[in-house]
N, C-alpha and C positions, 0 to 999 in steps of 0.2 A: 740517365738511362735510359727513364720515360720518354725523353722528346726523341730517341732513338727507335724506341719501337713504334714510337709514333709516325717516324719516316719509314720504318719498316712497311706498318700500316697502309700506308700510303703509295707506296711501292706494289704494293701487291695489287692496290685498286688502279695503279693506272696499268698493271701488266695486262697486255691487248692479243697474247696468241691464242685464248681457247684452252679448255680443259685437257691437261698434259693425262697419257695414256686412258686408263680406268676412271684417274680421279673426278669428283666433281668440280663444280667452278667454287664452292667455299674450300673444298681442301687445298687444290691448286693454290689458290692464292693464299691459304696458308703456309704450303710450301714456297710458295715465292719471298711471304715474308720472313719467312724462320732463314733462309739461305741468305736474303741480303741481311738482316740483322748482322749473321757470323761473318760474313764476307766483306761488305763495305759500309757497318757500323749503320745499316738502314736501307741503303741502297745509295749509292753516288755512281753514277756509269762513266764519270771521269778518272776514279780513283785506279792509279796505276799501281802495284807493288814494286818492290826492289828487285826481287825479283823477275817481274813483267808480267805480272797475270796483271788483267783488266777489267774494268768495269763492275756494275751491279753485284755479279757474280762471278768477280774476280776471274774468266775464263782464261787456259792456259793454251799454249798453240795448238796442243793435239786435238781439245775440245774446237777449236777452231777450225781444225783439218775436219774434223768430223762431219762438221757440218757444210763441207766445203766451201770456207769464207778462205783460205789462205792454201796454198799450193802444197798438197802431202807427198810428194816427193820428194821438194824441195826442202821440205822440213825433214824429214828420214835421212837427208843428207849431211843436213844441219846437226841431227843429232847423231851421228855417227863417231862413237866412243864414249855417250853418255848411257850409262845403265838404266837408267829413269829421267822422265821431264823436269822432276825436281832438280835433280844433278845439272842439268842442262841449263836449266833456270836459275841457279846458284853461279853458273861459272858466269853467268851475263848472258851466256847465250841467247834463251829466248827475246829480251831487249833487243837484242840485235836483228833477230829474224824479223819481230814484228816492227821493226821502225823501218825497215826495207819493202819501201811499195812495190816492189819487183816480186813480193811473196805473198801477193793477196789477190783475189780473184775477183771478178766482177768489178773490177775498176775501185773497189775499195783501200782503206788504207787503216792505218792503225785510228789517226786521228777521227776518220769517218766513221768508225767502229764506236770511240769512243761517245762521238756524237748523237748517237743513234739508240736510245732504249729501247726501242721497236725489234730492232736486232739483237739487241744482246739477250731481250726475251725470247726470241725465236730459236735463238741458239741455244737456251736453258733450256728451252721446250725439246728443241731436237737430241739432245744429249740426254736428259732424262726418259722421254720414252724409248729411246736406244737401250739405255741400262736398264728397263725396265722389260722391253722383250727378251733379253738376254737373261733376267732373273727368271721370269717364267719358262723361258726354253730350257734352262737347266735345273728347273725344280724349287730354284730360292725362294719363289714366291709365287702364287697364284692368285686367277685376275678376281678371285672372292676375298681374296684378305680383306683384313680391316685396311680402310683408306688410310687410316692413322700409317697402321704397319708399312703401310707402303710410299708414304710418304716420308716415314723417318727413314725407310731404305735411302729411298733417292737423295735425299738429304745427304748422308753417309756417302755414299757411293759420289756425290759431287764434291764435298770436301775430301775426303780421306784415300778414298778412289773402291773398285769395286771389290775388292778381296775384302776389306776391312767391313763394306757394308753386309757381305755374305757372310762374315761371321758374325755379325749383330742379329743378322735376322734369323741365324741358326742356334744362336745361345751357345757361340763359341770363344775363342778365343779374344781377351781385351788388347786392344793398342790403343796408345796413348799420342795426339798429336804432341808438338814442341810446348804447346801450352797449360800441357797435362789434361787437356779433355778429351776421353777415350769416344771411339767409336760407338759406346752404347751410350752414351750422354747425347750425341748426337742423334741417335734415334727418339732417345728420350725428349727430345724437344719436341717431337711431333707425338709421338704415342703416350707422352706425361706433363704435356706442356711445363716443360721445362725451361723454355726460354721464356716463359710468363707473356707473349704473345696473344694467347686464346683468349682473355679480358678484352684484349685491343678490339681484337677482330670483331668479336663478338657485339661490342659498343659501334664499330664504324657499320657492323650491318643494318644494326636495327638504325641507324640513323641515315645511312645511304646504301642502302639496298641496293645490290647486284642480283637482278634475275642470272638462273643459269643461262651457261652462250650468250652473254649479253656482256660487252667489253666497253670500259673504259675507255675513252680515248684518253694519251697520254700526256694531254694538254691541261687534264681536270687537274689532278692533283700532281703537278710539277715535282720535280726533286729537288729543286733550288727555289730559294724566294719563299715564300710566306712559310709558317711552320702549320701544321695539317690543323692546330686547335684553331689558329687564327682564319685560316680558311672556312672553319665551321664543320661540322660534322665526323670530324675524329675526337677521342675521347681524350682526356685528360687525367692526371692524377687525381682528383676530386671526383671526378664518373667513375672511377674505378675502385670496386669494394674490397675491403682486407684481404690482403692475400692468403692462401692458405700456405702452408710448410712447406709442399712441393712447388710452390710458385718461386721462383728466384727472388722476386720483391721481398718475401718473408724474412724477417731480421735472422731467424735460426735455419733457413733453409740449408745452408753448408752441415749444419748440425744433422737436420733431417737426410740429407742424401747420404751420408757418411753410414746413418742408420739403415736406408735403404738399400746399397750396393753391401754393408756386411750380411745384408741376411742371405745373400747368393748361396753361400752354403749350409745354409740350417735347410728342415726337412721342406719340401717344397709347398708353396700356400697353391689353394684353390685358384687363385684369381689375385690379378696385382692389386685388386681393390683390398683385399685383406693384405697383402704386402705392404701397402701404402699407407694402411690405419697404423700396421704394426710399427714402423718407421715412424710417424707420427706420436706413437704413443711412446716409444721409445725416447724419443728424442725429446719430448715433455717430460718424462722422467728424469730423465738426465740432469735436466735443467733444475729439478726439484731436489736430485742429490747432490748440486753442485760438481758434476763429474762431465770428462770427457768422453768419448764414447772409442778406445782404442779397440774394440773386440766384442764379439758377443759369442757366449758357449751357448750350448742345447743339450742338456740331457736326455737321459730315455724317454722321460715323463712329457716330452715337449716343453720344458720351461725353458725357459729362455734368460741370460743371463749376460747382462750389459756391461763391459768389464773397461777400466781404466788402470794405467800403469799393468800392461799383460804380462803378466810372466814375473814378476818384482815379488819379492816377501809383502810387500806392502799395497798389492793390487787389491782396487775398490770395484764393489759391484753391488748389483740389487736385482732381487728374482721379478720376472714378465713373468704373468698366467697369459699365456698365448691366446687363448680363447678369449679374452677379455679384451688383448688387444687388438684383435683380429677383428672385433666388431666396434671399437669404440671409435666414433666418429671423428674425421678428421679434421671437423672445424672446429670439435670444444679442444683439442689437442693444439690448435691453431692459435686459438685466443688464450688458451693457458701459457702458451710458450711464447707468444708476444709481449705478456704480463712478466713472464718471469725474466725472459729477455732483456726487457728494460731496468728491471730492478736490481736483477741477483749482477754479483761482480767474479764472475770467473774469471781464477788469474792461469789455469794453465794454458797453456802454448797448444792452439790446434798441432794434432798428431800429422806426422806428414805421409807417413806410411799407416794404412788401418790395414785387420786383418780379421777374419771370419774362421771360427772355427765349430767342429761339433764334437762334442765329446762321446 
């Protein structure tokens, strides 16, 4: 996993199209790295999926049409009878459409597009800015929103679509991709460093800084050949500090993530930091109790009760003082959870469905 994160950082630093919308250089590259990590295991401009999505960002025919690289009218004709691009792609139609040079504009072709990371970067930027402008015009986003929120929205929009991104930005319905990843998960990749790229990007900035609006030539960090660590300037596992619980590199990240998600329906927290601390505290305490977490109850006094075997006569639980949990340092919970996770023999299977309740 570290290798593909290093590759994603290299892809981000090779990005050469300037800032996306209102994002600065740092957040633009952070977004590029996150999308490349999800879509092509860190950045592979020649990758083509079975459905026909192509390149580092796995662009589909509609994204290419929006960027004026393929003929929009021909695409509309080819998609007649299909309810979505995904249905069109699953039928093999998108692969066939993109392999036909007659459908491309400006003398391009599928092979030419795959061989040009610069062109792929340009398409990614154009479509991201188009999505941002729409979100602002519809009141989903504001230009003054936190950069991480904007970047998170743009990732969800790219991977899952505008409607799913809008739902995540507004705190509405949860949608899940076929692999179980939700629109909120993709949003949290940027807002909470769920993808674990933050430290890698920080190390890269320290060792190979890029000034705002200054681009790195595409050949400076090639997608293939030597690894980022071999080229120098890219972080390795040895240079990255021990991860916190909210980092996917932590051995108990999934436990933390379940606790965090289950806190959705308890009384709201004043800040995400308080919710994160609480989730870390619950993850740590559940390890101490030798429990899995299948639900979290809250009573009228604000006390929390993580539960295993929810609804069964032999359910297990323990009480959490919410005020203590909200202020308990995540770093301390992470260290303790790491120790417990190494030593404890937790035999219960991870529940496939988790629920949060309020008493």
